[in-house]
N, C-alpha and C positions, 0 to 999 in steps of 0.2 A: 546421642540417640534422642532425648527430650527435644534437644534443638535443631535437630536434623524433621522433629515429625512436625513443630514447630514450623518450618521452614514450608513443608511440604502441604501444611492445612491452610497458612495464611495465602499460597499460592493458589489453592484451590479455591479458595474464602472467596475469587476478583478482589478487584480494587476498592482499599479501605476510601471512605470520605476523607476531606483534607479542608478543614478553617481556611478561610481565606477572611487575612485582616480582623476576625474574630468574628465579620459580619454572618457569616453564612457557608455553608457547607458545600462542596461540589467534589463529586470523585477524581480519585486519584488520578485515574486518566486524563479528565480533563485538564488538571492542573498542571500536569507534565506537557499535554498540549499549549499550553500558553504556554508554558516556558521552550517549549522547542520552536513554534509562530514566531517568538522575538529571535531566537536564534537565528533561528530561518533569515530571519525579515535582516538583520544586521549581516549576517554572512551576505546576502542579496545585495544589501545597500554598498560594500567593501567594495565588491567581486563584479559590480558594475559600474561604479563610478571614474568618470576623467577615463572613459574609454576613447580611443584614438582611430581616426583613420587606417595608421597601419600599426597593427597590433602589437605589443609589446608579450613577454614570456605569459603571464597571468591570462591575457586578454585571449590570446593563438589558444591557450587549453580548453577554456571559457567556449571560445567560438567554436572550436571542434568537436565539445560534448552536446553545444548544443544538435551543432550539424549533424552530430550521428544519431541522435536521439530526433532530429527530422526528420530522417532520409529512414532511419525505421519504419516511421509512423506512415511517409507515405509510402513505404514500400507494401505494408501490409491495409491503406481506409486508401489506396490511390486517389483521386484527385477532391475528394474531398479532408483530404488530411489536414489541411491549416485548419481547422474547424472543432478539431479535436488534439492538436497537440499542445498546447497550451496548458488543458484541464489535467489530461493526460501525465506531462511532464509535472504537475504540481502537485499529483499524488503519487508519485514517483518519490518526490523528492521527501511529501511527508511522511510515506511508507519506512524509505529509509533511511529519515531520524531519529522518528518511532523505534525503528527494530536496533537503531546502535545507541540508545538511547541510555543503556547501562552501561557503556563506557564512562559515561559521566554519570555516571551515582544512581540514576535515576532509572523508574520500574518502566519498561518499554507498554505506553500506550497500545500496543498492539497484544498485550497477554490481555485485556479487556473485550468478550466477545461480545461490545455493542459496541465498539468501534470498528472492527469488522464487518459485521454484520453492520453499521452505517457503512462503510467503502461499497461493502458490494453491494447494497440498496441502491448507492447513485451510481455504481457502473451500470447495473438493470436498467436503470431509467434512460441515463447515455444510451443504453444501446440501443433499448424498443422505443424511446424517442423518437433515433434517428435513424430508427428503422423505417415510422409511420412518417416521418418531415422530407425523407429522400422519395420514399415509395408513395407516399402518400395512403389516403385511408387504405381502399381497394386491397391494395400490395401490398400494405406491411399487413392485411390479413389473408392476401393469396398466397406469403412468405413463412407460413406456416404449414402449408399444407405444398411448400417444397421438398425435394421431388419427386414429391409423390403424395397424394393422396394418404395414404394407409400411413404414415409417418404424422400426420396433421396430434395425435394425442400425445407423440414421444414430444415432439416439439412446444408443444403447447407445456409440458410437465419441467421441458426445459424451463420455461420461463420462473419455474422458483428453483431446480436441480442449480442452475448454474451459480446464482447469488451461494445457494447454499455452502456449492463447492467451492467456494473462492473464498465467503468468511470460514468456513472450519479450515480448511488448506491455511490460512496466514494466523486465527486464532489457536491454531491446535499445536503449528510449529514454534510459533513462537512463546506461547504457554511452556511450553517442552523442553526450551534454549532454554528460558529461562529457571524452570525448576532444577535443571539440570546443572547451571550454574549456578544457585542455590545452595544445594546439596554439595557440591567442590567447593565451594568459600567456608563453608560447615568444618568439612571433611578434612579440609586440606586447606588452610587460609595465609599459609608464606604463598611461596613463589608457585605452585602448580597450577593455580586460576587464571595467570595468565596465558597460557599457552593454551587451554580450549576457550578462553576469552576467542582466540585469535577468529579460531572456527562458530563458534554458540553463539558470537556478539555480533560477528565481521562477517566472515563468510555466508553463513544460514540467513542471515538477516538480510543481506544486501543479494541473495540468492534470492529469499521468498518476494524480495520486492521486484525482483525482475521476474517470478510467475507470476504476479499479482498482475501486475502491467502488463506481461504478455498475453494474458488470458482474455484480460481485457478487448485490447486488441484486434484481442486474434478474433476475437466475439463478435464485435463490433464490427467489422469487415465483413464479415460473412451475412449482417445485417443489411448491407447498403453496397456489395459486391455486386448484384446486376445493373446496377446506375453508373458502374465506369465507362 
């Protein structure tokens, strides 16, 4: 029981500091992110090297995945989709890798509130930046008064509500899954955690990636829709 209390206290306290070669300390979420960046970069190099005009099995799967994502962006963003697809795909890869970090014994960076807050803030900068970029200065402000000026206060509140929603949804779900898995590992450290890991580490992690990217794309599409 004491061990269980320690796990819960550690999870709620946030990510601890990690020493980098004894020179300086960084938050654990930053250190894990660096590791994930290296792994994703290596995987990207392996998957994209020696591409052929007539694709093989690996290249075919890669092209299908990229094609499906591009189609999703085109359907939701219209003719401007090419400007945003690379960023959205990068965010999707990072969040998926971060959420699945527990599978290789690392603490998911997305259980750190500062990480999810930064992701949500970048999404909002992208969304409202695009709104003014494609609508112009006056058109960007007029968007807040649509479909009726009565909704202006609510639309202005969404500037703060949307990033808060994106941030807390991702943070809350990942932290809860991490805490539950740590509890299960403490109480039943043998075979049982494997079955639960299929849901909490894999299924739930990928679902949260999908939800974050889908909502960001949806909000982005709404901000530029009248320019189609």
